C-alpha positions as CSV (number, residue, x, y, z in Angstrom):
1,M,-212.8,42.6,155.4
2,T,-210.6,40.5,157.8
3,K,-209.6,38.3,154.9
4,I,-208.4,41.2,152.9
5,K,-206.3,42.6,155.8
6,S,-204.9,39.1,156.3
7,H,-203.9,38.9,152.6
8,K,-202.4,42.4,152.8
9,S,-200.4,41.4,155.9
10,L,-199.1,38.3,154.1
11,F,-198.1,40.3,151.0
12,V,-196.2,42.9,153.1
13,A,-194.4,40.1,155.0
14,M,-193.4,38.4,151.8
15,L,-192.3,41.7,150.3
16,L,-190.1,42.5,153.4
17,T,-188.6,39.0,153.3
18,V,-187.7,39.2,149.6
19,S,-186.2,42.7,150.1
20,A,-184.2,41.6,153.2
21,T,-182.5,38.8,151.3
22,G,-180.4,41.4,149.4
23,V,-179.1,42.8,152.6
24,F,-177.5,39.4,153.6
25,A,-176.1,38.6,150.2
26,Q,-172.4,38.1,149.9
27,A,-170.1,39.7,147.4
28,P,-168.0,37.3,145.3
29,S,-164.4,36.9,146.3
30,A,-162.0,39.0,144.3
31,T,-159.3,36.3,144.5
32,P,-160.9,32.9,144.5
33,V,-158.8,29.9,145.6
34,L,-159.2,26.4,144.2
35,D,-159.3,24.2,147.3
36,V,-161.4,21.3,146.0
37,Q,-160.8,19.3,142.9
38,Y,-163.1,16.5,141.7
39,T,-161.8,13.4,139.9
40,M,-163.9,10.5,138.7
41,N,-162.6,7.0,139.3
42,A,-164.9,5.4,136.6
43,F,-166.4,6.9,133.5
44,D,-169.1,4.3,132.6
45,G,-171.9,6.9,132.6
46,T,-172.4,10.6,131.9
47,N,-175.1,11.7,134.4
48,A,-173.6,12.4,137.8
49,T,-176.2,13.1,140.5
50,A,-175.7,15.0,143.7
51,V,-172.4,15.4,145.5
52,V,-172.2,14.4,149.1
53,Y,-169.4,15.3,151.6
54,V,-168.2,12.7,154.1
55,P,-166.6,14.7,156.9
56,G,-165.0,11.7,158.7
57,K,-162.9,10.9,155.6
58,D,-162.8,14.5,154.2
59,L,-164.1,13.1,151.0
60,Y,-166.7,14.1,148.4
61,V,-168.7,11.3,146.7
62,T,-171.1,11.3,143.7
63,V,-173.0,8.6,141.9
64,I,-173.3,8.1,138.1
65,A,-177.0,7.5,137.6
66,G,-177.1,6.7,133.8
67,N,-175.8,7.5,130.4
68,N,-177.1,8.7,127.0
69,D,-178.9,5.4,126.4
70,F,-180.3,5.1,129.9
71,P,-180.8,8.5,131.5
């Protein structure tokens, strides 16, 4: 019986967590502003990976990890 109560408690906690995420969601901006623009210095590949921000240089960096022949 304790195991069932434990599972019910876990289910209720998960349900409350999922329902609470909607409370903290943000509405999209009515007037978006373009403040970041990305340019690639080399176009040898087509598969860019993650984008990383370097705060000291105020710079965004990405890496090209492959292309159509070598993904």
